C-alpha positions in Angstrom: 15.7 18.9 -6.0 16.6 16.1 -8.4 14.8 16.1 -11.8 12.2 13.5 -12.7 14.6 12.1 -15.3 17.5 11.7 -12.9 15.3 10.0 -10.3 14.0 7.6 -12.9 17.5 6.6 -13.9 18.5 5.9 -10.3 15.2 4.0 -9.6 15.9 1.7 -12.5 19.3 0.9 -11.1 17.8 0.3 -7.7 15.2 -2.1 -9.1 17.9 -4.1 -10.9 19.6 -4.7 -7.5 16.3 -5.3 -5.5 17.3 -8.7 -4.3 20.1 -7.2 -2.3 17.9 -5.3 0.1 17.8 -8.0 2.8 16.0 -11.1 3.7 12.4 -10.9 2.4 10.9 -12.8 5.3 12.0 -10.2 7.8 10.7 -7.3 5.7 7.3 -5.9 6.3 5.0 -6.2 3.3 3.4 -3.1 1.8 0.0 -3.9 3.3 1.6 -4.2 6.8 3.4 -0.9 6.5 0.3 0.8 5.2 -1.7 -0.5 8.2 0.9 0.9 10.6 0.7 4.3 8.8 -3.1 4.2 9.1 -3.1 3.6 12.9 -3.3 6.7 15.1 -0.6 6.9 17.7 -2.9 8.1 20.5 -5.6 5.4 20.5 -4.6 2.7 18.0 -7.6 3.2 15.8 -7.6 3.6 12.1 -7.3 6.9 10.4 -10.6 7.3 8.6 -10.4 5.9 5.1 -13.7 4.6 3.5 -13.8 0.8 3.5 -14.4 0.7 -0.3 -11.1 2.6 -0.8 -9.1 0.8 1.9 -10.0 -2.6 0.4 -8.6 -1.4 -3.0 -5.5 0.1 -1.4 -4.7 -3.2 0.4 -5.5 -5.2 -2.7 -3.1 -3.0 -4.7 -0.5 -3.4 -2.0 -0.6 -7.2 -2.2 -0.4 -7.1 -6.0 2.6 -4.7 -5.9 4.4 -7.1 -3.5 3.8 -9.9 -6.0 5.3 -7.6 -8.7 8.3 -6.9 -6.6 8.7 -10.7 -6.0 8.8 -11.1 -9.8 5.5 -13.1 -9.9 3.5 -10.4 -11.7 4.2 -7.5 -14.1 1.9 -4.7 -15.2 1.5 -2.1 -17.9 -1.4 0.2 -18.6 -3.2 -2.5 -20.7 -2.8 -5.7 -18.7 -1.5 -7.6 -15.7 0.8 -10.5 -16.6 1.6 -13.6 -14.6 5.4 -14.2 -14.7 5.7 -17.1 -12.3 3.0 -19.0 -10.4 5.4 -20.5 -7.9 4.1 -19.8 -4.3 6.1 -17.3 -2.4 5.5 -19.1 0.9 3.9 -15.9 2.3 0.3 -16.3 3.6 -0.5 -12.7 2.7 0.5 -13.0 -1.0 -0.1 -16.6 -2.1 -3.9 -16.6 -2.0 -3.9 -13.6 -4.5 -1.2 -15.3 -6.6 -3.3 -18.4 -6.8 -6.4 -16.5 -8.0 -4.4 -14.7 -10.7 -2.9 -17.9 -11.9 -6.3 -19.6 -12.1 -7.6 -17.2 -14.7 -6.8 -16.9 -18.4 -3.6 -14.8 -18.8 -3.2 -11.5 -20.6 -6.9 -10.7 -20.7 -7.3 -8.4 -17.7 -5.6 -5.2 -16.6 -4.4 -4.0 -13.2 -7.7 -2.3 -12.5 -9.6 -5.6 -13.0 -7.4 -7.3 -10.4 -7.5 -4.5 -7.9 -11.3 -4.8 -8.1 -11.2 -8.6 -7.9 -8.9 -8.6 -4.9 -10.7 -5.8 -3.2 -13.5 -8.3 -2.6 -11.1 -10.0 -0.2 -10.1 -6.7 1.4 -11.5 -7.6 4.8 -9.6 -10.9 4.8 -6.4 -9.1 3.8 -6.8 -6.6 6.6 -7.4 -9.3 9.2 -4.4 -11.3 8.0 -2.2 -8.1 8.2 -3.3 -7.4 11.7 -2.8 -11.0 12.8 0.7 -10.9 11.5 1.5 -7.6 13.2 0.2 -8.9 16.5 2.1 -12.2 16.0 5.3 -10.2 15.4 4.8 -8.3 18.6 4.3 -5.0 16.8 0.7 -4.5 17.7 -1.5 -5.7 20.7 -5.1 -6.5 20.1 -7.7 -5.3 22.6 -11.5 -5.7 22.3 -13.5 -2.8 23.7 -17.2 -3.0 24.4 -19.4 0.1 24.0 -22.6 0.1 26.0 -24.6 -2.9 24.8 -23.9 -4.8 21.6 -21.4 -2.4 19.9 -17.9 -3.7 19.7 -14.8 -1.9 18.4 -11.3 -3.5 18.0 -8.3 -1.3 18.7 -4.7 -2.0 17.8 -2.4 0.0 20.1 1.3 0.1 19.1 3.4 -2.3 21.2 6.8 -2.1 19.5 6.6 1.6 18.6 10.0 1.4 16.9 8.6 -0.3 13.9 5.7 2.0 13.5 7.8 5.1 13.9 10.5 3.8 11.6 8.0 3.5 8.8 6.7 7.0 9.3 10.1 8.6 9.7 11.4 6.8 6.6 8.5 8.1 4.4 8.7 11.6 5.9 12.5 11.6 5.1 11.7 10.9 1.4 9.1 13.7 1.3 11.2 16.4 2.9 14.6 15.8 1.3 16.3 15.3 -2.1 17.3 11.7 -1.1 16.8 9.0 -3.7 13.9 7.0 -2.5 14.1 3.2 -2.1 11.8 1.6 -4.6 9.7 0.1 -1.8 9.2 3.6 -0.3 8.0 4.9 -3.7 5.3 2.2 -3.6 4.2 3.1 -0.1 4.1 6.8 -1.0 2.0 6.0 -4.1 -0.5 3.9 -2.1 -0.6 6.4 0.8 -1.3 9.2 -1.6 -4.0 7.2 -3.4 -6.0 6.9 -0.2 -5.4 10.5 0.9 -3.4 9.4 3.9 -1.0 12.4 3.8 -3.9 14.7 4.5 -4.3 12.9 7.8 -0.6 12.6 8.6 0.6 16.1 7.8 -0.6 19.6 8.8 -1.9 21.6 5.8 1.3 23.8 5.6 3.6 20.7 5.5 1.3 19.0 3.1 1.5 22.0 0.8 5.3 21.9 1.0 5.4 18.1 0.2 2.8 18.1 -2.6 5.3 18.7 -5.4 7.6 16.0 -4.1 4.7 13.5 -3.7 3.7 14.1 -7.3 7.3 13.7 -8.4 7.6 10.4 -6.6 4.3 9.2 -7.9 5.5 9.6 -11.5 8.6 7.6 -11.1 9.0 4.5 -13.3 8.8 1.4 -11.2 7.1 -2.0 -11.1 3.5 -1.4 -10.2 3.2 2.2 -11.3 0.2 1.2 -13.4 -1.4 -0.3 -10.4 -1.0 2.7 -8.1 -2.3 5.0 -10.9 -5.3 2.6 -11.2 -6.0 2.9 -7.5 -5.6 6.6 -7.5 -7.9 7.2 -10.5 -10.5 4.7 -9.2 -10.5 6.5 -5.8 -11.1 9.9 -7.5 -13.9 8.4 -9.7 -15.6 6.6 -6.8 -15.4 9.7 -4.6 -17.0 11.9 -7.3 -19.7 9.3 -7.9 -20.5 9.2 -4.2 -20.8 13.0 -4.0 -23.0 13.1 -7.1 -25.3 10.4 -5.7 -24.7 7.9 -8.5 -23.3 5.3 -6.1 -23.6 4.2 -2.5 
């Protein structure tokens, strides 16, 4: 398996050539790929992730996409606006506008994850709308008994959903150099405990070292994924101890 140092060197080279990956408008955003990973194949319902954590994961996904679009940069102390020019993407631009409207250099990634998590439900609905519009998902409304209503999102174009999962599994169970975008997805998926749902315990144990290795790679947004991960651990502990919720 490649060393942490070797992977970092390759990742830096990959980030320098990020604009050659393809046409951004055809690429699924981080939040869209996470939603596809969160959907169960059998019934199209979400894998259980607490809403408070899912909102923060999706907020972090949007912020990371803005970082990859060279609109934002992060370090452990602050999140910095690099360019307030709209991306033309309805999923990213509302967040970009909110960041641009506040004084710069005063807030860190954790602050902005918290701020944007307040818009988590809206981000989730926009992601699902886009996936339906792209023909990847189909929306069905199910009624249970009287007033209870649950929305399901069965996979229509299973190729997209499977491609995301296979790509991520390929990173976890090989020595291949991960694409920078796959590193972000793995960081976010790990932050919300998604791999515990996707992998049997034996496979999860096998992949745990690789997941940790990938999480530590140097890339745009690392501070954000660490913020989400740490926040999730703190909130989970607080909930167990009865201090919150």
